[in-house]
mmCIF file of the N, C-alpha and C atoms, coordinates in Angstrom:
data_MODEL
# 
_entry.id   MODEL 
# 
loop_
_atom_site.group_PDB 
_atom_site.id 
_atom_site.type_symbol 
_atom_site.label_atom_id 
_atom_site.label_alt_id 
_atom_site.label_comp_id 
_atom_site.label_asym_id 
_atom_site.label_entity_id 
_atom_site.label_seq_id 
_atom_site.pdbx_PDB_ins_code 
_atom_site.Cartn_x 
_atom_site.Cartn_y 
_atom_site.Cartn_z 
_atom_site.occupancy 
_atom_site.B_iso_or_equiv 
_atom_site.pdbx_formal_charge 
_atom_site.auth_seq_id 
_atom_site.auth_comp_id 
_atom_site.auth_asym_id 
_atom_site.auth_atom_id 
_atom_site.pdbx_PDB_model_num 
ATOM 1   N N  . UNK A 1 1  ? -16.773 -8.559  11.108  1.00 0.00 ? 1  UNK A N  1 
ATOM 2   C CA . UNK A 1 1  ? -16.921 -7.250  11.683  1.00 0.00 ? 1  UNK A CA 1 
ATOM 3   C C  . UNK A 1 1  ? -18.397 -7.034  11.995  1.00 0.00 ? 1  UNK A C  1 
ATOM 4   N N  . UNK A 1 2  ? -18.652 -6.410  13.119  1.00 0.00 ? 2  UNK A N  1 
ATOM 5   C CA . UNK A 1 2  ? -20.029 -6.146  13.520  1.00 0.00 ? 2  UNK A CA 1 
ATOM 6   C C  . UNK A 1 2  ? -20.683 -5.170  12.538  1.00 0.00 ? 2  UNK A C  1 
ATOM 7   N N  . UNK A 1 3  ? -21.930 -5.411  12.245  1.00 0.00 ? 3  UNK A N  1 
ATOM 8   C CA . UNK A 1 3  ? -22.665 -4.602  11.265  1.00 0.00 ? 3  UNK A CA 1 
ATOM 9   C C  . UNK A 1 3  ? -22.754 -3.131  11.677  1.00 0.00 ? 3  UNK A C  1 
ATOM 10  N N  . UNK A 1 4  ? -22.807 -2.857  12.975  1.00 0.00 ? 4  UNK A N  1 
ATOM 11  C CA . UNK A 1 4  ? -22.946 -1.464  13.419  1.00 0.00 ? 4  UNK A CA 1 
ATOM 12  C C  . UNK A 1 4  ? -21.677 -0.640  13.186  1.00 0.00 ? 4  UNK A C  1 
ATOM 13  N N  . UNK A 1 5  ? -20.541 -1.304  12.993  1.00 0.00 ? 5  UNK A N  1 
ATOM 14  C CA . UNK A 1 5  ? -19.288 -0.588  12.768  1.00 0.00 ? 5  UNK A CA 1 
ATOM 15  C C  . UNK A 1 5  ? -18.932 -0.441  11.290  1.00 0.00 ? 5  UNK A C  1 
ATOM 16  N N  . UNK A 1 6  ? -19.686 -1.048  10.408  1.00 0.00 ? 6  UNK A N  1 
ATOM 17  C CA . UNK A 1 6  ? -19.373 -0.980  8.973   1.00 0.00 ? 6  UNK A CA 1 
ATOM 18  C C  . UNK A 1 6  ? -19.360 0.439   8.407   1.00 0.00 ? 6  UNK A C  1 
ATOM 19  N N  . UNK A 1 7  ? -20.312 1.334   8.752   1.00 0.00 ? 7  UNK A N  1 
ATOM 20  C CA . UNK A 1 7  ? -20.239 2.698   8.201   1.00 0.00 ? 7  UNK A CA 1 
ATOM 21  C C  . UNK A 1 7  ? -18.972 3.442   8.616   1.00 0.00 ? 7  UNK A C  1 
ATOM 22  N N  . UNK A 1 8  ? -18.535 3.246   9.845   1.00 0.00 ? 8  UNK A N  1 
ATOM 23  C CA . UNK A 1 8  ? -17.315 3.903   10.315  1.00 0.00 ? 8  UNK A CA 1 
ATOM 24  C C  . UNK A 1 8  ? -16.106 3.332   9.575   1.00 0.00 ? 8  UNK A C  1 
ATOM 25  N N  . UNK A 1 9  ? -16.069 2.016   9.459   1.00 0.00 ? 9  UNK A N  1 
ATOM 26  C CA . UNK A 1 9  ? -14.972 1.348   8.760   1.00 0.00 ? 9  UNK A CA 1 
ATOM 27  C C  . UNK A 1 9  ? -14.950 1.730   7.282   1.00 0.00 ? 9  UNK A C  1 
ATOM 28  N N  . UNK A 1 10 ? -16.115 1.846   6.684   1.00 0.00 ? 10 UNK A N  1 
ATOM 29  C CA . UNK A 1 10 ? -16.202 2.182   5.271   1.00 0.00 ? 10 UNK A CA 1 
ATOM 30  C C  . UNK A 1 10 ? -15.776 3.604   4.954   1.00 0.00 ? 10 UNK A C  1 
ATOM 31  N N  . UNK A 1 11 ? -15.838 4.503   5.939   1.00 0.00 ? 11 UNK A N  1 
ATOM 32  C CA . UNK A 1 11 ? -15.441 5.891   5.696   1.00 0.00 ? 11 UNK A CA 1 
ATOM 33  C C  . UNK A 1 11 ? -13.939 6.110   5.893   1.00 0.00 ? 11 UNK A C  1 
ATOM 34  N N  . UNK A 1 12 ? -13.227 5.097   6.337   1.00 0.00 ? 12 UNK A N  1 
ATOM 35  C CA . UNK A 1 12 ? -11.789 5.185   6.530   1.00 0.00 ? 12 UNK A CA 1 
ATOM 36  C C  . UNK A 1 12 ? -11.097 5.017   5.172   1.00 0.00 ? 12 UNK A C  1 
ATOM 37  N N  . UNK A 1 13 ? -10.333 6.018   4.701   1.00 0.00 ? 13 UNK A N  1 
ATOM 38  C CA . UNK A 1 13 ? -9.701  5.899   3.373   1.00 0.00 ? 13 UNK A CA 1 
ATOM 39  C C  . UNK A 1 13 ? -8.656  4.794   3.301   1.00 0.00 ? 13 UNK A C  1 
ATOM 40  N N  . UNK A 1 14 ? -7.982  4.492   4.387   1.00 0.00 ? 14 UNK A N  1 
ATOM 41  C CA . UNK A 1 14 ? -7.007  3.409   4.378   1.00 0.00 ? 14 UNK A CA 1 
ATOM 42  C C  . UNK A 1 14 ? -7.728  2.069   4.234   1.00 0.00 ? 14 UNK A C  1 
ATOM 43  N N  . UNK A 1 15 ? -8.844  1.931   4.925   1.00 0.00 ? 15 UNK A N  1 
ATOM 44  C CA . UNK A 1 15 ? -9.626  0.689   4.806   1.00 0.00 ? 15 UNK A CA 1 
ATOM 45  C C  . UNK A 1 15 ? -10.131 0.519   3.375   1.00 0.00 ? 15 UNK A C  1 
ATOM 46  N N  . UNK A 1 16 ? -10.550 1.606   2.746   1.00 0.00 ? 16 UNK A N  1 
ATOM 47  C CA . UNK A 1 16 ? -11.020 1.534   1.362   1.00 0.00 ? 16 UNK A CA 1 
ATOM 48  C C  . UNK A 1 16 ? -9.890  1.089   0.435   1.00 0.00 ? 16 UNK A C  1 
ATOM 49  N N  . UNK A 1 17 ? -8.691  1.566   0.687   1.00 0.00 ? 17 UNK A N  1 
ATOM 50  C CA . UNK A 1 17 ? -7.541  1.170   -0.116  1.00 0.00 ? 17 UNK A CA 1 
ATOM 51  C C  . UNK A 1 17 ? -7.240  -0.322  0.069   1.00 0.00 ? 17 UNK A C  1 
ATOM 52  N N  . UNK A 1 18 ? -7.266  -0.773  1.319   1.00 0.00 ? 18 UNK A N  1 
ATOM 53  C CA . UNK A 1 18 ? -6.992  -2.183  1.602   1.00 0.00 ? 18 UNK A CA 1 
ATOM 54  C C  . UNK A 1 18 ? -8.064  -3.077  0.984   1.00 0.00 ? 18 UNK A C  1 
ATOM 55  N N  . UNK A 1 19 ? -9.318  -2.674  1.103   1.00 0.00 ? 19 UNK A N  1 
ATOM 56  C CA . UNK A 1 19 ? -10.416 -3.448  0.521   1.00 0.00 ? 19 UNK A CA 1 
ATOM 57  C C  . UNK A 1 19 ? -10.246 -3.537  -0.999  1.00 0.00 ? 19 UNK A C  1 
ATOM 58  N N  . UNK A 1 20 ? -9.901  -2.425  -1.626  1.00 0.00 ? 20 UNK A N  1 
ATOM 59  C CA . UNK A 1 20 ? -9.716  -2.422  -3.079  1.00 0.00 ? 20 UNK A CA 1 
ATOM 60  C C  . UNK A 1 20 ? -8.547  -3.301  -3.500  1.00 0.00 ? 20 UNK A C  1 
ATOM 61  N N  . UNK A 1 21 ? -7.428  -3.197  -2.807  1.00 0.00 ? 21 UNK A N  1 
ATOM 62  C CA . UNK A 1 21 ? -6.274  -4.027  -3.136  1.00 0.00 ? 21 UNK A CA 1 
ATOM 63  C C  . UNK A 1 21 ? -6.573  -5.508  -2.920  1.00 0.00 ? 21 UNK A C  1 
ATOM 64  N N  . UNK A 1 22 ? -7.290  -5.816  -1.860  1.00 0.00 ? 22 UNK A N  1 
ATOM 65  C CA . UNK A 1 22 ? -7.660  -7.204  -1.586  1.00 0.00 ? 22 UNK A CA 1 
ATOM 66  C C  . UNK A 1 22 ? -8.544  -7.756  -2.700  1.00 0.00 ? 22 UNK A C  1 
ATOM 67  N N  . UNK A 1 23 ? -9.467  -6.930  -3.161  1.00 0.00 ? 23 UNK A N  1 
ATOM 68  C CA . UNK A 1 23 ? -10.372 -7.349  -4.231  1.00 0.00 ? 23 UNK A CA 1 
ATOM 69  C C  . UNK A 1 23 ? -9.591  -7.579  -5.526  1.00 0.00 ? 23 UNK A C  1 
ATOM 70  N N  . UNK A 1 24 ? -8.633  -6.717  -5.831  1.00 0.00 ? 24 UNK A N  1 
ATOM 71  C CA . UNK A 1 24 ? -7.830  -6.849  -7.051  1.00 0.00 ? 24 UNK A CA 1 
ATOM 72  C C  . UNK A 1 24 ? -6.924  -8.073  -6.982  1.00 0.00 ? 24 UNK A C  1 
ATOM 73  N N  . UNK A 1 25 ? -6.191  -8.220  -5.892  1.00 0.00 ? 25 UNK A N  1 
ATOM 74  C CA . UNK A 1 25 ? -5.175  -9.261  -5.800  1.00 0.00 ? 25 UNK A CA 1 
ATOM 75  C C  . UNK A 1 25 ? -5.777  -10.645 -5.562  1.00 0.00 ? 25 UNK A C  1 
ATOM 76  N N  . UNK A 1 26 ? -6.672  -10.757 -4.600  1.00 0.00 ? 26 UNK A N  1 
ATOM 77  C CA . UNK A 1 26 ? -7.171  -12.079 -4.217  1.00 0.00 ? 26 UNK A CA 1 
ATOM 78  C C  . UNK A 1 26 ? -8.348  -12.559 -5.049  1.00 0.00 ? 26 UNK A C  1 
ATOM 79  N N  . UNK A 1 27 ? -9.195  -11.628 -5.471  1.00 0.00 ? 27 UNK A N  1 
ATOM 80  C CA . UNK A 1 27 ? -10.388 -12.026 -6.203  1.00 0.00 ? 27 UNK A CA 1 
ATOM 81  C C  . UNK A 1 27 ? -10.290 -11.766 -7.702  1.00 0.00 ? 27 UNK A C  1 
ATOM 82  N N  . UNK A 1 28 ? -9.234  -11.072 -8.134  1.00 0.00 ? 28 UNK A N  1 
ATOM 83  C CA . UNK A 1 28 ? -9.014  -10.733 -9.542  1.00 0.00 ? 28 UNK A CA 1 
ATOM 84  C C  . UNK A 1 28 ? -10.221 -10.005 -10.140 1.00 0.00 ? 28 UNK A C  1 
ATOM 85  N N  . UNK A 1 29 ? -10.783 -9.083  -9.356  1.00 0.00 ? 29 UNK A N  1 
ATOM 86  C CA . UNK A 1 29 ? -11.920 -8.280  -9.795  1.00 0.00 ? 29 UNK A CA 1 
ATOM 87  C C  . UNK A 1 29 ? -11.586 -6.809  -9.608  1.00 0.00 ? 29 UNK A C  1 
ATOM 88  N N  . UNK A 1 30 ? -12.183 -5.951  -10.415 1.00 0.00 ? 30 UNK A N  1 
ATOM 89  C CA . UNK A 1 30 ? -11.951 -4.519  -10.223 1.00 0.00 ? 30 UNK A CA 1 
ATOM 90  C C  . UNK A 1 30 ? -12.632 -4.036  -8.944  1.00 0.00 ? 30 UNK A C  1 
ATOM 91  N N  . UNK A 1 31 ? -12.104 -2.993  -8.339  1.00 0.00 ? 31 UNK A N  1 
ATOM 92  C CA . UNK A 1 31 ? -12.732 -2.463  -7.130  1.00 0.00 ? 31 UNK A CA 1 
ATOM 93  C C  . UNK A 1 31 ? -14.097 -1.849  -7.446  1.00 0.00 ? 31 UNK A C  1 
ATOM 94  N N  . UNK A 1 32 ? -14.914 -1.762  -6.436  1.00 0.00 ? 32 UNK A N  1 
ATOM 95  C CA . UNK A 1 32 ? -16.250 -1.186  -6.574  1.00 0.00 ? 32 UNK A CA 1 
ATOM 96  C C  . UNK A 1 32 ? -16.113 0.315   -6.837  1.00 0.00 ? 32 UNK A C  1 
ATOM 97  N N  . UNK A 1 33 ? -16.927 0.831   -7.741  1.00 0.00 ? 33 UNK A N  1 
ATOM 98  C CA . UNK A 1 33 ? -16.852 2.248   -8.111  1.00 0.00 ? 33 UNK A CA 1 
ATOM 99  C C  . UNK A 1 33 ? -17.048 3.195   -6.937  1.00 0.00 ? 33 UNK A C  1 
ATOM 100 N N  . UNK A 1 34 ? -17.965 2.864   -6.031  1.00 0.00 ? 34 UNK A N  1 
ATOM 101 C CA . UNK A 1 34 ? -18.204 3.746   -4.887  1.00 0.00 ? 34 UNK A CA 1 
ATOM 102 C C  . UNK A 1 34 ? -16.981 3.826   -3.984  1.00 0.00 ? 34 UNK A C  1 
ATOM 103 N N  . UNK A 1 35 ? -16.249 2.723   -3.860  1.00 0.00 ? 35 UNK A N  1 
ATOM 104 C CA . UNK A 1 35 ? -15.023 2.731   -3.057  1.00 0.00 ? 35 UNK A CA 1 
ATOM 105 C C  . UNK A 1 35 ? -13.969 3.614   -3.704  1.00 0.00 ? 35 UNK A C  1 
ATOM 106 N N  . UNK A 1 36 ? -13.867 3.545   -5.016  1.00 0.00 ? 36 UNK A N  1 
ATOM 107 C CA . UNK A 1 36 ? -12.906 4.405   -5.717  1.00 0.00 ? 36 UNK A CA 1 
ATOM 108 C C  . UNK A 1 36 ? -13.240 5.875   -5.532  1.00 0.00 ? 36 UNK A C  1 
ATOM 109 N N  . UNK A 1 37 ? -14.528 6.214   -5.604  1.00 0.00 ? 37 UNK A N  1 
ATOM 110 C CA . UNK A 1 37 ? -14.919 7.611   -5.415  1.00 0.00 ? 37 UNK A CA 1 
ATOM 111 C C  . UNK A 1 37 ? -14.651 8.082   -3.997  1.00 0.00 ? 37 UNK A C  1 
ATOM 112 N N  . UNK A 1 38 ? -14.799 7.206   -3.013  1.00 0.00 ? 38 UNK A N  1 
ATOM 113 C CA . UNK A 1 38 ? -14.458 7.566   -1.630  1.00 0.00 ? 38 UNK A CA 1 
ATOM 114 C C  . UNK A 1 38 ? -12.971 7.867   -1.508  1.00 0.00 ? 38 UNK A C  1 
ATOM 115 N N  . UNK A 1 39 ? -12.148 7.042   -2.160  1.00 0.00 ? 39 UNK A N  1 
ATOM 116 C CA . UNK A 1 39 ? -10.702 7.263   -2.102  1.00 0.00 ? 39 UNK A CA 1 
ATOM 117 C C  . UNK A 1 39 ? -10.308 8.551   -2.815  1.00 0.00 ? 39 UNK A C  1 
ATOM 118 N N  . UNK A 1 40 ? -10.938 8.826   -3.941  1.00 0.00 ? 40 UNK A N  1 
ATOM 119 C CA . UNK A 1 40 ? -10.669 10.071  -4.669  1.00 0.00 ? 40 UNK A CA 1 
ATOM 120 C C  . UNK A 1 40 ? -11.071 11.270  -3.816  1.00 0.00 ? 40 UNK A C  1 
ATOM 121 N N  . UNK A 1 41 ? -12.230 11.199  -3.194  1.00 0.00 ? 41 UNK A N  1 
ATOM 122 C CA . UNK A 1 41 ? -12.692 12.295  -2.331  1.00 0.00 ? 41 UNK A CA 1 
ATOM 123 C C  . UNK A 1 41 ? -11.773 12.519  -1.146  1.00 0.00 ? 41 UNK A C  1 
ATOM 124 N N  . UNK A 1 42 ? -11.346 11.448  -0.503  1.00 0.00 ? 42 UNK A N  1 
ATOM 125 C CA . UNK A 1 42 ? -10.439 11.578  0.640   1.00 0.00 ? 42 UNK A CA 1 
ATOM 126 C C  . UNK A 1 42 ? -9.088  12.145  0.199   1.00 0.00 ? 42 UNK A C  1 
ATOM 127 N N  . UNK A 1 43 ? -8.600  11.718  -0.959  1.00 0.00 ? 43 UNK A N  1 
ATOM 128 C CA . UNK A 1 43 ? -7.323  12.218  -1.466  1.00 0.00 ? 43 UNK A CA 1 
ATOM 129 C C  . UNK A 1 43 ? -7.398  13.705  -1.797  1.00 0.00 ? 43 UNK A C  1 
ATOM 130 N N  . UNK A 1 44 ? -8.461  14.104  -2.464  1.00 0.00 ? 44 UNK A N  1 
ATOM 131 C CA . UNK A 1 44 ? -8.612  15.522  -2.797  1.00 0.00 ? 44 UNK A CA 1 
ATOM 132 C C  . UNK A 1 44 ? -8.779  16.380  -1.559  1.00 0.00 ? 44 UNK A C  1 
ATOM 133 N N  . UNK A 1 45 ? -9.520  15.874  -0.584  1.00 0.00 ? 45 UNK A N  1 
ATOM 134 C CA . UNK A 1 45 ? -9.687  16.622  0.669   1.00 0.00 ? 45 UNK A CA 1 
ATOM 135 C C  . UNK A 1 45 ? -8.353  16.795  1.374   1.00 0.00 ? 45 UNK A C  1 
ATOM 136 N N  . UNK A 1 46 ? -7.573  15.727  1.472   1.00 0.00 ? 46 UNK A N  1 
ATOM 137 C CA . UNK A 1 46 ? -6.258  15.822  2.118   1.00 0.00 ? 46 UNK A CA 1 
ATOM 138 C C  . UNK A 1 46 ? -5.346  16.771  1.354   1.00 0.00 ? 46 UNK A C  1 
ATOM 139 N N  . UNK A 1 47 ? -5.382  16.728  0.034   1.00 0.00 ? 47 UNK A N  1 
ATOM 140 C CA . UNK A 1 47 ? -4.562  17.625  -0.776  1.00 0.00 ? 47 UNK A CA 1 
ATOM 141 C C  . UNK A 1 47 ? -4.952  19.080  -0.553  1.00 0.00 ? 47 UNK A C  1 
ATOM 142 N N  . UNK A 1 48 ? -6.250  19.363  -0.568  1.00 0.00 ? 48 UNK A N  1 
ATOM 143 C CA . UNK A 1 48 ? -6.707  20.750  -0.410  1.00 0.00 ? 48 UNK A CA 1 
ATOM 144 C C  . UNK A 1 48 ? -6.421  21.285  0.993   1.00 0.00 ? 48 UNK A C  1 
ATOM 145 N N  . UNK A 1 49 ? -6.581  20.454  2.002   1.00 0.00 ? 49 UNK A N  1 
ATOM 146 C CA . UNK A 1 49 ? -6.253  20.894  3.369   1.00 0.00 ? 49 UNK A CA 1 
ATOM 147 C C  . UNK A 1 49 ? -4.756  21.176  3.468   1.00 0.00 ? 49 UNK A C  1 
ATOM 148 N N  . UNK A 1 50 ? -3.935  20.291  2.925   1.00 0.00 ? 50 UNK A N  1 
ATOM 149 C CA . UNK A 1 50 ? -2.488  20.511  2.938   1.00 0.00 ? 50 UNK A CA 1 
ATOM 150 C C  . UNK A 1 50 ? -2.092  21.764  2.182   1.00 0.00 ? 50 UNK A C  1 
ATOM 151 N N  . UNK A 1 51 ? -2.719  21.993  1.040   1.00 0.00 ? 51 UNK A N  1 
ATOM 152 C CA . UNK A 1 51 ? -2.432  23.193  0.251   1.00 0.00 ? 51 UNK A CA 1 
ATOM 153 C C  . UNK A 1 51 ? -2.787  24.453  1.032   1.00 0.00 ? 51 UNK A C  1 
ATOM 154 N N  . UNK A 1 52 ? -3.923  24.439  1.677   1.00 0.00 ? 52 UNK A N  1 
ATOM 155 C CA . UNK A 1 52 ? -4.353  25.589  2.486   1.00 0.00 ? 52 UNK A CA 1 
ATOM 156 C C  . UNK A 1 52 ? -3.390  25.841  3.640   1.00 0.00 ? 52 UNK A C  1 
ATOM 157 N N  . UNK A 1 53 ? -3.005  24.795  4.330   1.00 0.00 ? 53 UNK A N  1 
ATOM 158 C CA . UNK A 1 53 ? -2.084  24.940  5.469   1.00 0.00 ? 53 UNK A CA 1 
ATOM 159 C C  . UNK A 1 53 ? -0.742  25.478  5.004   1.00 0.00 ? 53 UNK A C  1 
ATOM 160 N N  . UNK A 1 54 ? -0.190  24.935  3.945   1.00 0.00 ? 54 UNK A N  1 
ATOM 161 C CA . UNK A 1 54 ? 1.117   25.387  3.484   1.00 0.00 ? 54 UNK A CA 1 
ATOM 162 C C  . UNK A 1 54 ? 1.075   26.816  2.944   1.00 0.00 ? 54 UNK A C  1 
ATOM 163 N N  . UNK A 1 55 ? -0.032  27.211  2.309   1.00 0.00 ? 55 UNK A N  1 
ATOM 164 C CA . UNK A 1 55 ? -0.126  28.590  1.845   1.00 0.00 ? 55 UNK A CA 1 
ATOM 165 C C  . UNK A 1 55 ? -0.218  29.565  3.013   1.00 0.00 ? 55 UNK A C  1 
ATOM 166 N N  . UNK A 1 56 ? -0.891  29.168  4.062   1.00 0.00 ? 56 UNK A N  1 
ATOM 167 C CA . UNK A 1 56 ? -0.987  30.058  5.226   1.00 0.00 ? 56 UNK A CA 1 
ATOM 168 C C  . UNK A 1 56 ? 0.325   30.123  6.001   1.00 0.00 ? 56 UNK A C  1 
ATOM 169 N N  . UNK A 1 57 ? 1.090   29.042  6.015   1.00 0.00 ? 57 UNK A N  1 
ATOM 170 C CA . UNK A 1 57 ? 2.353   29.021  6.744   1.00 0.00 ? 57 UNK A CA 1 
ATOM 171 C C  . UNK A 1 57 ? 3.550   29.466  5.910   1.00 0.00 ? 57 UNK A C  1 
ATOM 172 N N  . UNK A 1 58 ? 3.341   29.710  4.614   1.00 0.00 ? 58 UNK A N  1 
ATOM 173 C CA . UNK A 1 58 ? 4.434   30.076  3.729   1.00 0.00 ? 58 UNK A CA 1 
ATOM 174 C C  . UNK A 1 58 ? 5.210   31.306  4.187   1.00 0.00 ? 58 UNK A C  1 
ATOM 175 N N  . UNK A 1 59 ? 4.556   32.363  4.679   1.00 0.00 ? 59 UNK A N  1 
ATOM 176 C CA . UNK A 1 59 ? 5.323   33.539  5.139   1.00 0.00 ? 59 UNK A CA 1 
ATOM 177 C C  . UNK A 1 59 ? 6.256   33.253  6.308   1.00 0.00 ? 59 UNK A C  1 
ATOM 178 N N  . UNK A 1 60 ? 6.028   32.192  7.036   1.00 0.00 ? 60 UNK A N  1 
ATOM 179 C CA . UNK A 1 60 ? 6.869   31.879  8.195   1.00 0.00 ? 60 UNK A CA 1 
ATOM 180 C C  . UNK A 1 60 ? 8.182   31.198  7.809   1.00 0.00 ? 60 UNK A C  1 
ATOM 181 N N  . UNK A 1 61 ? 8.309   30.768  6.559   1.00 0.00 ? 61 UNK A N  1 
ATOM 182 C CA . UNK A 1 61 ? 9.516   30.070  6.125   1.00 0.00 ? 61 UNK A CA 1 
ATOM 183 C C  . UNK A 1 61 ? 10.524  31.019  5.553   1.00 0.00 ? 61 UNK A C  1 
# 
């Protein structure tokens, strides 16, 4: 992968998940802590956005 695209690729939560799984399965090593924190941050952000959307749309159901 070209070096100029690494920051964009690294901010993708799916890519972080794939990188972590690859490291666990193929290299038998734990994932890097910074990658785990990126995944936790992306998960919490998605959860909070979903919670906000569903609370705002709740009266319509």
